[in-house]
PLY file of the C-alpha trace (Angstrom):
ply
format ascii 1.0
element vertex 269
property float x
property float y
property float z
element edge 268
property int vertex1
property int vertex2
end_header
0.00 0.00 0.00
1.39 3.41 -0.92
1.61 6.39 1.39
-0.89 8.18 -0.83
-3.42 5.43 -0.17
-2.63 5.36 3.54
-3.20 9.06 4.08
-6.33 9.12 1.94
-8.19 6.71 4.23
-11.97 6.40 4.37
-13.26 9.81 5.50
-16.23 8.18 7.20
-13.98 6.09 9.44
-14.24 7.41 13.00
-14.04 5.99 16.48
-17.28 4.22 17.57
-18.22 3.73 13.89
-17.01 0.14 13.76
-13.72 0.66 11.92
-10.24 0.37 13.38
-7.68 3.14 13.62
-5.70 3.35 10.34
-2.33 3.34 12.09
0.64 4.57 10.04
3.58 2.23 9.58
6.41 1.48 7.18
3.93 1.62 4.30
3.61 5.34 5.03
7.06 5.77 3.49
6.41 3.76 0.33
5.33 5.50 -2.87
4.29 4.03 -6.17
6.55 5.07 -9.09
5.31 8.20 -10.83
6.83 7.00 -14.11
9.56 4.73 -15.40
12.41 5.48 -17.79
14.55 2.62 -19.15
13.63 0.46 -16.18
14.39 3.24 -13.69
11.44 4.09 -11.44
10.98 7.75 -10.49
9.11 8.30 -7.21
7.77 11.27 -5.25
10.80 11.40 -2.85
13.11 11.55 -5.88
11.06 14.41 -7.29
11.30 16.28 -3.98
15.08 15.74 -3.88
15.33 17.11 -7.43
13.12 20.07 -6.52
15.36 20.72 -3.50
18.33 21.07 -5.83
16.44 23.40 -8.15
15.18 25.54 -5.27
18.69 25.95 -3.82
20.28 26.72 -7.20
17.52 29.21 -8.06
17.75 30.94 -4.68
21.52 31.41 -4.69
21.46 32.40 -8.36
18.92 35.10 -7.55
20.95 36.16 -4.51
24.41 36.35 -6.09
23.95 36.56 -9.86
24.16 40.36 -9.74
25.50 41.22 -6.26
25.16 44.79 -5.09
27.22 46.79 -2.63
24.03 47.48 -0.72
22.33 44.07 -0.81
18.64 43.61 -1.44
16.49 41.26 0.65
17.29 38.09 -1.32
21.02 38.83 -1.42
21.02 39.68 2.28
19.32 36.38 3.18
21.71 34.48 0.91
24.75 36.14 2.46
23.41 35.46 5.97
22.89 31.76 5.19
26.26 31.40 3.49
28.02 33.23 6.32
26.28 31.14 8.95
27.74 27.93 7.55
31.11 29.46 6.67
31.82 31.23 9.95
29.58 29.33 12.35
30.57 25.82 11.27
33.48 25.55 8.83
35.75 28.24 10.29
34.98 27.11 13.85
35.74 23.44 13.16
38.31 23.35 10.35
39.76 26.84 10.63
39.72 29.77 8.23
42.88 28.87 6.32
42.18 25.18 5.69
38.41 25.43 5.70
37.83 28.06 3.01
38.04 25.58 0.16
35.39 23.36 1.76
32.86 26.13 2.37
30.96 25.62 -0.94
30.54 21.91 -0.22
29.38 22.44 3.35
26.97 25.21 2.35
25.52 22.95 -0.34
25.15 20.04 2.09
23.51 22.22 4.74
20.86 23.74 2.51
20.25 20.52 0.59
19.60 18.56 3.79
17.55 21.37 5.27
15.28 21.84 2.24
14.76 18.07 1.91
13.71 18.06 5.58
11.37 21.04 5.21
9.24 19.29 2.57
7.58 17.37 5.41
5.53 20.41 6.45
4.87 21.82 2.97
1.30 21.15 1.75
1.01 18.56 -1.03
4.66 17.49 -0.57
4.36 16.55 3.12
7.29 14.16 3.14
10.85 14.51 4.53
13.13 13.00 1.90
15.86 11.94 4.39
13.31 9.66 6.10
14.32 7.20 3.36
17.77 5.88 4.33
19.11 5.93 0.75
19.29 9.74 0.69
21.24 10.37 3.93
23.38 7.32 3.14
24.33 8.81 -0.23
25.27 12.15 1.36
27.21 10.40 4.14
29.07 8.41 1.48
30.21 11.64 -0.19
31.59 12.90 3.13
33.16 9.49 3.84
34.99 9.38 0.49
36.20 12.95 1.01
37.43 12.18 4.53
39.32 9.00 3.53
40.89 10.57 0.43
42.00 13.66 2.39
43.46 11.51 5.14
45.75 9.56 2.80
46.54 12.61 0.68
47.60 14.60 3.75
49.47 11.89 5.66
50.51 9.37 3.02
49.69 5.66 3.06
51.29 4.74 6.38
50.47 8.02 8.08
46.88 7.79 6.84
46.36 4.43 8.52
47.93 5.79 11.71
45.51 8.69 11.61
42.52 6.43 11.05
43.49 3.88 13.70
44.71 6.37 16.31
48.16 4.77 16.35
50.29 6.16 19.20
53.25 4.27 20.68
52.81 6.05 24.01
49.61 4.03 24.58
51.75 1.01 25.43
50.03 -2.36 25.87
46.53 -1.00 25.08
47.66 0.14 21.62
46.40 -3.00 19.75
42.98 -2.65 21.38
42.80 1.05 20.53
43.81 0.38 16.92
41.08 -2.23 16.45
38.41 -0.05 18.09
39.40 3.06 16.13
39.57 1.12 12.86
36.01 -0.17 13.14
34.75 3.05 14.68
36.10 5.28 11.92
35.75 3.13 8.82
32.46 1.37 9.58
30.53 2.93 12.45
31.25 6.58 11.58
29.57 6.67 8.13
26.73 4.49 9.45
25.90 6.80 12.37
26.35 9.88 10.19
23.57 8.66 7.89
21.33 7.03 10.50
21.26 10.09 12.78
19.60 12.17 10.06
17.42 9.32 8.83
16.11 8.30 12.26
15.15 11.83 13.30
13.27 12.55 10.08
11.63 9.11 10.07
10.40 9.40 13.65
9.23 13.01 13.27
7.23 12.28 10.14
5.67 9.17 11.66
4.53 11.10 14.74
2.97 13.91 12.71
1.15 11.43 10.47
-0.09 9.47 13.49
-1.50 12.53 15.29
-3.01 13.84 12.03
-4.85 10.56 11.39
-5.85 10.34 15.04
-7.31 13.86 14.98
-9.76 12.92 12.25
-10.44 9.41 13.56
-11.45 10.73 16.99
-13.93 13.28 15.62
-17.02 11.39 16.65
-19.14 11.72 19.80
-17.14 12.10 22.99
-14.01 11.37 20.95
-14.09 14.99 19.69
-12.51 16.10 22.97
-9.59 13.73 22.40
-9.44 14.66 18.72
-8.97 18.32 19.66
-6.06 17.41 21.90
-4.59 15.31 19.09
-4.90 18.24 16.67
-3.09 20.50 19.13
-0.33 17.88 19.19
-0.15 18.07 15.38
0.53 21.82 15.65
3.05 21.33 18.46
4.86 18.53 16.61
4.96 20.60 13.41
6.63 23.53 15.17
9.01 21.16 16.95
9.77 19.44 13.65
10.73 22.78 12.10
13.36 23.15 14.81
14.60 19.56 14.43
14.87 19.94 10.65
17.28 22.86 10.99
19.20 21.19 13.82
19.72 17.99 11.82
21.05 19.93 8.83
23.41 21.74 11.21
24.56 18.54 12.91
25.11 16.76 9.58
27.41 19.53 8.33
29.04 19.93 11.74
30.05 16.27 11.70
31.18 16.50 8.06
33.41 19.44 8.98
34.82 17.61 11.99
35.73 14.64 9.79
37.55 16.92 7.35
39.32 18.59 10.26
40.38 15.19 11.58
41.77 14.24 8.17
43.83 17.43 7.97
45.06 17.37 11.60
48.63 16.31 12.30
47.62 13.95 15.06
44.48 11.86 15.41
0 1
1 2
2 3
3 4
4 5
5 6
6 7
7 8
8 9
9 10
10 11
11 12
12 13
13 14
14 15
15 16
16 17
17 18
18 19
19 20
20 21
21 22
22 23
23 24
24 25
25 26
26 27
27 28
28 29
29 30
30 31
31 32
32 33
33 34
34 35
35 36
36 37
37 38
38 39
39 40
40 41
41 42
42 43
43 44
44 45
45 46
46 47
47 48
48 49
49 50
50 51
51 52
52 53
53 54
54 55
55 56
56 57
57 58
58 59
59 60
60 61
61 62
62 63
63 64
64 65
65 66
66 67
67 68
68 69
69 70
70 71
71 72
72 73
73 74
74 75
75 76
76 77
77 78
78 79
79 80
80 81
81 82
82 83
83 84
84 85
85 86
86 87
87 88
88 89
89 90
90 91
91 92
92 93
93 94
94 95
95 96
96 97
97 98
98 99
99 100
100 101
101 102
102 103
103 104
104 105
105 106
106 107
107 108
108 109
109 110
110 111
111 112
112 113
113 114
114 115
115 116
116 117
117 118
118 119
119 120
120 121
121 122
122 123
123 124
124 125
125 126
126 127
127 128
128 129
129 130
130 131
131 132
132 133
133 134
134 135
135 136
136 137
137 138
138 139
139 140
140 141
141 142
142 143
143 144
144 145
145 146
146 147
147 148
148 149
149 150
150 151
151 152
152 153
153 154
154 155
155 156
156 157
157 158
158 159
159 160
160 161
161 162
162 163
163 164
164 165
165 166
166 167
167 168
168 169
169 170
170 171
171 172
172 173
173 174
174 175
175 176
176 177
177 178
178 179
179 180
180 181
181 182
182 183
183 184
184 185
185 186
186 187
187 188
188 189
189 190
190 191
191 192
192 193
193 194
194 195
195 196
196 197
197 198
198 199
199 200
200 201
201 202
202 203
203 204
204 205
205 206
206 207
207 208
208 209
209 210
210 211
211 212
212 213
213 214
214 215
215 216
216 217
217 218
218 219
219 220
220 221
221 222
222 223
223 224
224 225
225 226
226 227
227 228
228 229
229 230
230 231
231 232
232 233
233 234
234 235
235 236
236 237
237 238
238 239
239 240
240 241
241 242
242 243
243 244
244 245
245 246
246 247
247 248
248 249
249 250
250 251
251 252
252 253
253 254
254 255
255 256
256 257
257 258
258 259
259 260
260 261
261 262
262 263
263 264
264 265
265 266
266 267
267 268
């Protein structure tokens, strides 16, 4: 069953009317292909991801295509967003000298993740793209490849492995244990948690909003109206809270990406 079918449940289905609560589940995140090209199925989440790219490109093009000494509203917002990531994240974590070249990437990651998250509260769209693990996993893979390549480029083959495994002779007899732990932590657990952190938050947030939305309508019958009103209030509360979480998760994703780059460029692990 697709998410479209799940959300468009029988409008006459209410509590005390003999039908069960149409509880959301994993099927809430499944969408039928919109169309297929050469065996490749294009779904609604893919469309939203593509629209996210177009929105970001269009916004920054409008903001910086013809920059003015005295910026207009769009340019001012664009500069504020760009500066927030550059100074508030990249410069703070990587440093101004080493971090400048990574600012475009981090700005792109921040706004791409954020816009994909925001779709969950936009009418008609109403779906956070990162709630499908493939999207945060793909972004985490980009950061992972960058981190590994920078590590070996900066420290060489032997030095790169020392950086990754936390090799330090001064650790004495615990060195082998530290090396094994750091190896698995950095090469396997790190990219996994980087992706899952974003995925899990967006998945849980969307599921809660859908559940309270369905419950609000389902309870609108007889004495259930009192409970339905409370459920609707929870929808509003969860939506506001989700707005905050969406921005925080974009921030955390880029913060971690910057810390990985910083670790790759650092002299010691």
